[in-house]
N, C-alpha and C positions, 0 to 999 in steps of 0.2 A: 332867404337864400335862393339863388337862381342858378341853374345849370342849363347849358344850351349845346346842341349838336346840329351840325349841318352836313348833310351828305350830298356830294356832287355826283352827277351822272358819270363822271370820269372815274369814280371809285374813291375819290379823295374824301376824307372825313375830317371835319374840324370840330373842336369842342371848346367850351368857354368863350364863345363868340361875344363880343361887346354888343350891348343892346342897340347901339347906333347902326349896326349892320343888319338888324333883323328885317328892315324894310327892303334892303337889297336882296336878302334871301327869299323873302316872300314874293318879290317881283320875278323871280326865276321859276317858271313852272316845272322845270326839270329837276330841281333840287328838292331836298326835304329838310325841313327845320323842325327840330324837337326842342321845346323849352319846358323844363321842369322847374316849378316854383314851389318852394316850401315856406309856409307861414308868410304869405304875401304882405308886404308893407305898401305904403302909399305909392312909391315909385313903381312897384310891380303892378299895382292896380291901374295906374295911369298907362302903363305899357300895354296892358290887356285892352284897355278902352281905345287908345289912340293908334297903336301900331297894328294890333290884330283885329281891330274894329269889332270887338265883341259887344253884344247887346248889354246894356246896363243891368238887365235882369239876370243875365248869365253871370256877370261879374259879381252881382249880389249873392247869387247862389254859391259862387266860389269862395266867398269870404265868410258866409254865414254857415255855421256847422249844422249837423243833424238834418240835412236835406234827405228826403226819401230817395232811394235809387230810382232813376228815371232817365228818359231819353227825349230830347227836343230837337226839332229840325229848324234850322235857320238858312238863310240864303247862302252864306259863305262857309258854314260849318255845321257839324252835328255836336250837340252838347249832351254828354253822358255823365251820369253820376253813378259810381259804383262804391261799394263798401267792403273793406276788409274787417277782420276781427282780431282782437288782441285781448290779453288779460291785463287789467290794471294792477296797481299796487295791492289792492285788496283781493286779487285773484278772481275778479269778476270779469265776465266777457263784456267788452264794449266795442261798438262799431267804430271804424276809422274811415273817414270819407276821402275819396279820390275823385276829382273832377277832370273830365277829358273834353277838349275841344278838337274835333277831327275835321281838318280842312283838306283842300285839294293837295296842297304840298306842305302842310304843317300839322303838328300835333302839340297841343299845350296840355300839360298835366299840372294840377294844383292840389296841394294837400296842406293840412295845417300842422303836420308833424312828420318826423322821420319815419319812413316805412321801408322795411327790409326788401320788399318786392321791387320797389322802384330803384332802390340803391343797387340791387343785383342786376336789374335791367340796364342801368347806366354803365355798370362794369362790363356787361356783355357788349354793349354798343362801343365802348372805348376799345374793346378787344377786336373791333371790326366784325361783329356778328352780322350775318346776312339779313337779320330781321329788319334793319333800317333801310336796306336796299329795295325792299318790296313795297314801299309806300307807307303813308301815314296809317291807313287802315290795318295793314299787317302788323305794324308796330303796336297799334292799339290792341290788336288781338293777342300779341305776345304778352303784353302787360296784364290784360284782363285774364288770360289763361293762368298766369302765375298767381294772380290775386285770388282767383276762385280756387285753385289747387291748394292755396295756403289754408283753406278750410279743412282739408282732409286730416291733418294732425289733430286739430281741435275735435273733430267728429270722432276720431279713433279714441281719443282720451275720454270723451263723454260716454261713448259706447262702453268702454271698459269700466267706467264708474257705475254705469247702469247695471251691468252684469254683476259687479261686485256687491252693490247694494241690494240687488234682488236676492242674491244668495245669503247675504248677511241678515236680511229682514226675516227670512224663515227661521234662522237659527237664533237671532237676537233682535226681537221686534221691540226695540226701545225707542224713546222719543228722539234720541240723537240720530238714530238710523233714519227715522222718518224725516227729520229736519234736513239731513243730507240728501235724501231722495227728493224732497221738495226743491232744494237748491238746484239739483240736476234738472228737474222738470222746468225750472225757470230758464236755465241755459238752453234747453231744447226749444222753448218758446222764442227766445232771442234768435236762435239759428233759423227757426221756421219763418219768423218775420223778416229775416234778412234774405233768405234764399228765395222766397216767393216772388218779390219784385224783380230780382235778378233773372229769374227764369222767364218772366214776361219780356224783359228787355232783350235778352239773348235770343229769344225766339224770333224777334223782329230782325236781328242781324242774320239769323239763320235763313230767313226767307229770301234775303238778297234783294229787297226792293228799296233799300235806303240809299240816299245820295251819298257820295264820297266813299262808298264801299263797293269795290270792284267785284264783279261776279266770280273772278278767279280766287279772290280771298274770302268771299262770303261763306264758302263751303267749310272753311276752317272753324267757323263759329259753331258748327254742329258739335264739335268735340267738347267745347265748353258747355253747350246745352246738355249734352249727354252726362257730363260730370254733375251738373246741377240736378238732373233727374235722379241720378244715383244718390246724391246727398239728401235730396228731399225724401226719397224712399227710406233711407237709413234713419233720418230724423223721425219720420212717421213711425217706423218700427220701434225706435227707442221710446217714443212717447206712449205707444201702446203698452210696452213692457212696464214703463213707469206707472201708467194709470192702473194697470192690472196689479202691480205691486202695492200701490196705495189702497186699492180695493181689498186686496188680500189682507193688508194690515188692519183695515176696518173690520173685516170678518174675524180676524184673530182676536182683536180686542172685544168684539161683540160676543164671540164664543167664550172667551175668558170670563167676561162679566156674567154670562149666563151660567157658567159652571159655579162661579162664586155665589150667585143668587140661589142656584139649586142647592148648594151645600148649606147655606144659611137657612133656607126654607125647610130643608130636611131636619136640621138641628132644632129649629123652632117647633116643627110638627112633633118630633120625638119628645120634646119637653112639654107638649100640651097636656097629656094625661096627668103629669106631676103637678102642673099648675092648677088644673081643674080640681083635683082631689084635695090638694092643700088649700086651695081657695075656699072650697066648701067647708072644710074643717076650721078655717080661720074666721068664719062668720060668727057673729055674736047672738046665737040662738039661746033661748032660755034653757033648753035641754037637748042633748044629742043621744038618741037611743043607742047608736052604735058604740058609745063610749062605756057601756055597762061592763061587759066581759073584757078582761085584759087582753085576751088573744085577738080581739078585733083589730087592735093596732098593728099587730104583726101580720095579719092577713092583708090589710090594706097596704102596708109597706112592701110586702112581697109582691102584691098585685101591681103596684107602681113600677117596681124594678123589672118584673116580668114583661110589662107592656113595652119596654124599650126594645129588647131583641125581637119580639113578635112583630112590632111595627117596622123595624129595620128589615126583617125577612120579607114582609109584605111589600115594602118599597122596592127591594131588589127583584122580587118575583115579577112585579109589574114594570120593571126597568125605569123606575123613577129615580133610582140612585145608580 
């Protein structure tokens, strides 16, 4: 699927332009051509190579998924790879790649699937939004800004889950809670791996030393960079909370195990006099002097029973129980 828009310096806007007219639009330095390609096929790939004169490695990156966010400079354009985030059918966070080719008077966007951010940008352009009037670099800024801002709802959701699981862990430290906390930690790692390269890329746009980026529009990229810094700080804070919660769970489990071992040790120690005395009397000696008088049995039985509270009192006095 391909969508195209051409803005004329007279203020006229055309869309759904035939591919045969792309060369005409590119030949006019005063106009702006935006071509949005979804799930490129052979015809679109040939268009990128022959009409827009993109480098074969650029086209390869456009059609091969899972390329790390990056920026590359070419003679006729800048090639930028950015990533959005979405939840798949299994409710897992997965990156969605968008490729940008920013030229003097053209912008090409390539994606493998439908993306809400680009669909909304197309609607704004069709409503004659001023973003397309300010050049390819400003149009790229507008799309990149919406793409990065789409992270905020996901971050808010993850932060709320972290707070909820932290509270639940203290009240109900079960394996299910820990498993949910580990899932959130995995999502935070995905966010961190996604945000870090974007921050590097946008810092270069922020400096204003890239070709095809006018100084008047370079300042707008500071806003995206600030958003990325805020997101990175939030992700780091959530990671710290998650790590502390997991450490707290390990401490709770260790303390619980210690209490169990302490109780079992106390029970075994209290039973030790009974075992020793009955063990001695269970030996096969030829004679037991203590078995002569009948009252000896009652004395030893009373002594064994009395040993239990005495030892328990001694343990509590020394704070062993």
